[in-house]
DOGU-287827 format. One record per residue (C-alpha): residue in three letters; y, z negated, x. Coordinates in nm, 3 decimals, padded with zeros to 5 digits, m for minus. Example, Ala and Ser with C-alpha at 12.3 -4.5 7.8 and 13.67 -1.06 7.14 Angstrom:
PT, ALA, m00.450, m00.780, 01.230;
PT, SER, m00.106, m00.714, 01.367;
***
This chain:
PT, MET, 08.128, 03.723, 01.857;
PT, PRO, 07.768, 03.678, 01.930;
PT, GLU, 07.691, 03.327, 01.878;
PT, LEU, 07.392, 03.078, 02.054;
PT, PRO, 07.104, 03.282, 01.877;
PT, GLU, 07.248, 03.613, 01.976;
PT, VAL, 07.283, 03.543, 02.319;
PT, GLU, 06.962, 03.374, 02.344;
PT, THR, 06.773, 03.670, 02.217;
PT, ILE, 06.953, 03.920, 02.465;
PT, ARG, 06.848, 03.673, 02.744;
PT, ARG, 06.473, 03.659, 02.618;
PT, THR, 06.486, 04.045, 02.598;
PT, LEU, 06.646, 04.113, 02.915;
PT, ALA, 06.455, 03.875, 03.128;
PT, GLY, 06.149, 04.070, 03.061;
PT, HIS, 06.266, 04.383, 03.181;
PT, VAL, 06.498, 04.287, 03.480;
PT, THR, 06.383, 03.949, 03.668;
PT, GLY, 06.244, 04.033, 04.014;
PT, LYS, 06.403, 04.340, 04.004;
PT, ARG, 06.650, 04.447, 04.260;
PT, ILE, 07.011, 04.622, 04.214;
PT, ILE, 07.021, 04.948, 04.420;
PT, ASP, 07.325, 05.088, 04.300;
PT, ILE, 07.640, 05.046, 04.084;
PT, ASP, 07.835, 05.257, 03.876;
PT, LEU, 08.183, 05.121, 03.755;
PT, LEU, 08.311, 05.334, 03.468;
PT, TRP, 08.577, 05.111, 03.389;
PT, PRO, 08.684, 04.847, 03.659;
PT, GLY, 08.815, 04.578, 03.393;
PT, ALA, 08.500, 04.494, 03.293;
PT, VAL, 08.390, 04.318, 03.602;
PT, ARG, 08.542, 04.056, 03.834;
PT, GLY, 08.453, 03.977, 04.203;
PT, TRP, 08.506, 03.664, 04.393;
PT, GLN, 08.831, 03.608, 04.598;
PT, GLU, 08.786, 03.862, 04.890;
PT, HIS, 08.452, 04.014, 04.778;
PT, ASN, 08.445, 04.291, 04.537;
PT, PHE, 08.226, 04.302, 04.295;
PT, ARG, 08.014, 04.593, 04.417;
PT, ASP, 07.964, 04.449, 04.747;
PT, ILE, 07.836, 04.117, 04.600;
PT, VAL, 07.582, 04.257, 04.367;
PT, LYS, 07.440, 04.559, 04.568;
PT, GLY, 07.112, 04.523, 04.684;
PT, ARG, 07.042, 04.169, 04.526;
PT, GLN, 06.748, 04.078, 04.339;
PT, ILE, 06.770, 03.918, 03.993;
PT, GLU, 06.569, 03.601, 04.011;
PT, GLU, 06.623, 03.460, 03.682;
PT, ILE, 06.834, 03.475, 03.356;
PT, GLU, 06.972, 03.163, 03.217;
PT, ARG, 07.220, 03.093, 02.895;
PT, ARG, 07.490, 02.840, 02.886;
PT, ALA, 07.628, 02.844, 02.510;
PT, LYS, 07.757, 03.182, 02.451;
PT, TYR, 07.743, 03.287, 02.823;
PT, LEU, 07.481, 03.466, 03.004;
PT, LEU, 07.405, 03.350, 03.383;
PT, ILE, 07.212, 03.607, 03.572;
PT, ARG, 07.099, 03.425, 03.887;
PT, LEU, 07.078, 03.660, 04.205;
PT, ASP, 06.951, 03.590, 04.545;
PT, GLN, 07.139, 03.491, 04.834;
PT, GLY, 07.361, 03.228, 04.641;
PT, TRP, 07.510, 03.466, 04.382;
PT, THR, 07.531, 03.430, 03.991;
PT, LEU, 07.659, 03.685, 03.718;
PT, ILE, 07.836, 03.528, 03.432;
PT, ALA, 07.838, 03.767, 03.130;
PT, HIS, 08.043, 03.703, 02.821;
PT, MET, 07.981, 03.930, 02.553;
PT, ARG, 08.298, 03.821, 02.348;
PT, MET, 08.317, 04.050, 02.017;
PT, THR, 08.140, 04.383, 02.082;
PT, GLY, 07.986, 04.335, 02.412;
PT, ARG, 07.612, 04.457, 02.496;
PT, LEU, 07.363, 04.436, 02.772;
PT, LEU, 07.114, 04.715, 02.728;
PT, TYR, 06.810, 04.809, 02.949;
PT, PHE, 06.652, 05.155, 02.980;
PT, LEU, 06.362, 05.231, 03.172;
PT, GLN, 06.491, 05.595, 03.228;
PT, ALA, 06.807, 05.714, 03.347;
PT, THR, 06.995, 05.763, 03.010;
PT, PRO, 07.349, 05.899, 02.963;
PT, PRO, 07.588, 05.605, 02.883;
PT, GLU, 07.734, 05.561, 02.537;
PT, ARG, 08.082, 05.612, 02.467;
PT, HIS, 08.202, 05.258, 02.575;
PT, THR, 07.976, 05.172, 02.866;
PT, HIS, 08.160, 05.019, 03.150;
PT, LEU, 07.896, 04.961, 03.386;
PT, ILE, 07.549, 05.081, 03.491;
PT, MET, 07.341, 04.880, 03.728;
PT, THR, 07.048, 05.080, 03.868;
PT, LEU, 06.767, 04.867, 03.942;
PT, ASP, 06.434, 04.961, 04.145;
PT, HIS, 06.286, 04.988, 03.802;
PT, GLY, 06.512, 05.062, 03.525;
PT, HIS, 06.890, 05.067, 03.446;
PT, LEU, 07.109, 04.798, 03.295;
PT, HIS, 07.422, 04.899, 03.082;
PT, PHE, 07.694, 04.695, 02.991;
PT, ALA, 07.897, 04.823, 02.696;
PT, ASP, 08.203, 04.697, 02.518;
PT, GLN, 08.404, 04.878, 02.253;
PT, ARG, 08.670, 04.638, 02.218;
PT, LYS, 08.689, 04.574, 02.600;
PT, PHE, 08.710, 04.191, 02.577;
PT, GLY, 08.367, 04.137, 02.759;
PT, ARG, 08.354, 04.045, 03.100;
PT, ILE, 08.116, 04.009, 03.398;
PT, LEU, 08.208, 03.775, 03.675;
PT, ALA, 08.034, 03.757, 04.028;
PT, ILE, 08.039, 03.390, 04.121;
PT, PRO, 07.882, 03.165, 04.406;
PT, THR, 07.601, 02.998, 04.240;
PT, LYS, 07.735, 02.670, 04.375;
PT, GLU, 08.054, 02.706, 04.189;
PT, ILE, 07.900, 02.719, 03.848;
PT, PRO, 07.912, 02.339, 03.779;
PT, ILE, 08.290, 02.339, 03.831;
PT, TRP, 08.357, 02.680, 03.674;
PT, PRO, 08.652, 02.608, 03.422;
PT, SER, 08.483, 02.816, 03.120;
PT, LEU, 08.160, 02.616, 03.155;
PT, ALA, 08.243, 02.288, 03.276;
PT, ILE, 08.442, 02.201, 02.950;
PT, LEU, 08.154, 02.299, 02.715;
PT, GLY, 07.981, 02.019, 02.516;
PT, PRO, 07.601, 01.977, 02.493;
PT, GLU, 07.364, 02.251, 02.408;
PT, PRO, 07.250, 02.188, 02.038;
PT, LEU, 06.873, 02.270, 02.091;
PT, ALA, 06.846, 02.064, 02.423;
PT, ALA, 06.615, 01.742, 02.398;
PT, GLU, 06.908, 01.551, 02.502;
PT, PHE, 07.101, 01.646, 02.167;
PT, THR, 07.027, 01.378, 01.929;
PT, VAL, 07.200, 01.252, 01.630;
PT, ASP, 07.348, 00.967, 01.830;
PT, VAL, 07.504, 01.252, 02.062;
PT, LEU, 07.622, 01.445, 01.769;
PT, ALA, 07.793, 01.141, 01.619;
PT, GLU, 07.961, 01.048, 01.942;
PT, ARG, 08.103, 01.412, 01.970;
PT, LEU, 08.240, 01.385, 01.601;
PT, THR, 08.450, 01.081, 01.631;
PT, GLY, 08.806, 01.061, 01.680;
PT, LYS, 09.067, 01.224, 01.474;
PT, LYS, 09.035, 01.322, 01.131;
PT, THR, 09.005, 01.699, 01.214;
PT, ASN, 08.788, 01.885, 00.942;
PT, LEU, 08.412, 01.930, 01.018;
PT, LYS, 08.434, 02.314, 01.036;
PT, ALA, 08.702, 02.277, 01.334;
PT, LYS, 08.484, 02.036, 01.509;
PT, LEU, 08.173, 02.243, 01.490;
PT, LEU, 08.357, 02.569, 01.605;
PT, ASP, 08.497, 02.354, 01.908;
PT, GLN, 08.305, 02.457, 02.213;
PT, THR, 08.403, 02.128, 02.404;
PT, VAL, 08.235, 01.937, 02.122;
PT, LEU, 07.932, 02.150, 02.077;
PT, ALA, 07.796, 02.451, 02.262;
PT, GLY, 07.738, 02.779, 02.129;
PT, LEU, 07.812, 02.722, 01.755;
PT, GLY, 08.042, 02.978, 01.588;
PT, ASN, 08.151, 03.107, 01.244;
PT, ILE, 07.812, 03.212, 01.103;
PT, TYR, 07.586, 02.926, 01.236;
PT, ALA, 07.871, 02.672, 01.136;
PT, ASP, 07.886, 02.781, 00.793;
PT, GLU, 07.509, 02.808, 00.758;
PT, SER, 07.458, 02.475, 00.891;
PT, MET, 07.682, 02.313, 00.668;
PT, PHE, 07.546, 02.459, 00.366;
PT, ARG, 07.197, 02.349, 00.486;
PT, ALA, 07.334, 01.999, 00.553;
PT, GLY, 07.542, 01.980, 00.206;
PT, LEU, 07.847, 01.891, 00.361;
PT, LEU, 08.194, 02.059, 00.276;
PT, PRO, 08.364, 02.225, 00.574;
PT, GLU, 08.683, 02.064, 00.479;
PT, ARG, 08.562, 01.701, 00.508;
PT, PRO, 08.704, 01.483, 00.800;
PT, ALA, 08.419, 01.506, 01.063;
PT, ASN, 08.469, 01.124, 01.116;
PT, SER, 08.376, 01.054, 00.756;
PT, LEU, 08.001, 01.134, 00.785;
PT, THR, 07.779, 00.853, 00.689;
PT, SER, 07.473, 00.812, 00.907;
PT, GLU, 07.251, 00.996, 00.669;
PT, GLU, 07.485, 01.289, 00.667;
PT, MET, 07.483, 01.294, 01.029;
PT, ARG, 07.128, 01.316, 01.045;
PT, ARG, 07.114, 01.599, 00.786;
PT, LEU, 07.368, 01.800, 00.975;
PT, HIS, 07.198, 01.745, 01.311;
PT, GLN, 06.875, 01.856, 01.168;
PT, ALA, 07.050, 02.158, 00.959;
PT, ILE, 07.214, 02.291, 01.315;
PT, GLN, 06.884, 02.297, 01.514;
PT, ALA, 06.683, 02.435, 01.191;
PT, VAL, 06.967, 02.713, 01.149;
PT, LEU, 06.993, 02.790, 01.519;
PT, ARG, 06.588, 02.806, 01.579;
PT, ALA, 06.576, 03.037, 01.244;
PT, GLY, 06.871, 03.296, 01.398;
PT, ILE, 06.639, 03.315, 01.726;
PT, GLU, 06.347, 03.362, 01.552;
PT, SER, 06.519, 03.654, 01.342;
PT, MET, 06.644, 03.807, 01.683;
PT, GLY, 07.007, 03.729, 01.570;
PT, THR, 07.249, 03.841, 01.314;
PT, SER, 07.345, 04.203, 01.315;
PT, PHE, 07.645, 04.340, 01.079;
PT, ARG, 07.792, 04.589, 01.319;
PT, ASP, 07.771, 04.563, 01.699;
PT, TYR, 07.539, 04.305, 01.799;
PT, ARG, 07.197, 04.463, 01.940;
PT, ASP, 06.966, 04.278, 02.206;
PT, ALA, 06.873, 04.419, 02.532;
PT, ASN, 06.636, 04.695, 02.363;
PT, GLY, 06.894, 04.821, 02.157;
PT, GLU, 06.749, 04.641, 01.827;
PT, LYS, 06.928, 04.486, 01.550;
PT, GLY, 06.869, 04.113, 01.433;
PT, SER, 06.756, 04.036, 01.088;
PT, PHE, 06.910, 03.691, 01.008;
PT, GLN, 07.161, 03.847, 00.816;
PT, GLU, 06.888, 03.892, 00.562;
PT, PHE, 06.867, 03.516, 00.518;
PT, LEU, 07.234, 03.394, 00.504;
PT, GLN, 07.316, 03.153, 00.228;
PT, VAL, 07.691, 03.168, 00.251;
PT, TYR, 07.825, 03.352, 00.536;
PT, GLY, 07.984, 03.661, 00.424;
PT, ARG, 07.911, 03.617, 00.062;
PT, GLY, 08.204, 03.470, m00.091;
PT, ASP, 08.251, 03.514, m00.453;
PT, GLN, 07.880, 03.598, m00.487;
PT, PRO, 07.643, 03.333, m00.652;
PT, CYS, 07.523, 03.046, m00.448;
PT, ARG, 07.152, 03.097, m00.400;
PT, ARG, 07.065, 02.752, m00.467;
PT, CYS, 07.274, 02.658, m00.765;
PT, GLY, 07.404, 03.015, m00.896;
PT, GLN, 07.773, 02.904, m00.884;
PT, HIS, 08.017, 03.131, m00.722;
PT, LEU, 08.073, 03.062, m00.368;
PT, GLU, 08.429, 02.969, m00.232;
PT, LYS, 08.606, 03.136, 00.026;
PT, GLN, 08.908, 02.971, 00.223;
PT, LYS, 09.046, 03.000, 00.560;
PT, ILE, 08.963, 02.679, 00.732;
PT, ALA, 09.011, 02.607, 01.119;
PT, GLY, 09.159, 02.973, 01.128;
PT, ARG, 08.850, 03.122, 01.020;
PT, THR, 08.708, 03.280, 00.658;
PT, THR, 08.472, 03.006, 00.556;
PT, VAL, 08.235, 03.021, 00.283;
PT, PHE, 08.090, 02.744, 00.084;
PT, CYS, 07.927, 02.593, m00.263;
PT, ARG, 08.159, 02.337, m00.379;
PT, HIS, 07.853, 02.228, m00.605;
PT, CYS, 07.587, 02.214, m00.349;
PT, GLN, 07.810, 02.061, m00.059;
PT, HIS, 08.013, 01.739, m00.085;
***
């Protein structure tokens, strides 16, 4: 599933193409990919609207339209939003084509889990999937004290807490593993056992890893592409994720692989404590 760096990369590459453009036609190849709002169907809401801005909240894209509407796009596991300047035959799993007054926007999703919802902009703050989200880890308001406050409470392991979107928004399996390795913390540690110094290291690691992921245009193993159809390159810099049983790049010992918080987790027991 695309995480914060991948969705942010899609936002940045897409915004340069479609901001200020008007949606002049809709070709809905699989109706299940979209949802309208109450008695308004998706096509009637979207057709003719101008794209004013594209924002990101956690792993969601918010495509702001004029006249008080917003499209919430969630890529899920295999979703893609691709921009084409010229009319282009849709790839096999394309479900939606928006023809703009300058270019074309395709939504494709092999697994059919991704969705695009049209919603009144005024409803965004109370829309359940967004209202429950924790703080943005790259926002100025996300301080060490905020992280410490979010990790207090029950003795849940650190990996589970970092994956909980109500605790921290946008972090997923890849960047959680990489952040814990950079901070030198074991994923099985109780989240409320961290010292002040460990909390500081974790805060710094989360932000550093996410920024590095964005600079590399995200992590591409199979499905993820930016809006130009290009792969990211952060997979070339991964220290632990996907490297179970391989030698640690820092100390040379074999990396362990376990199921923690329901997800495959890779870590170095020598470098992490």
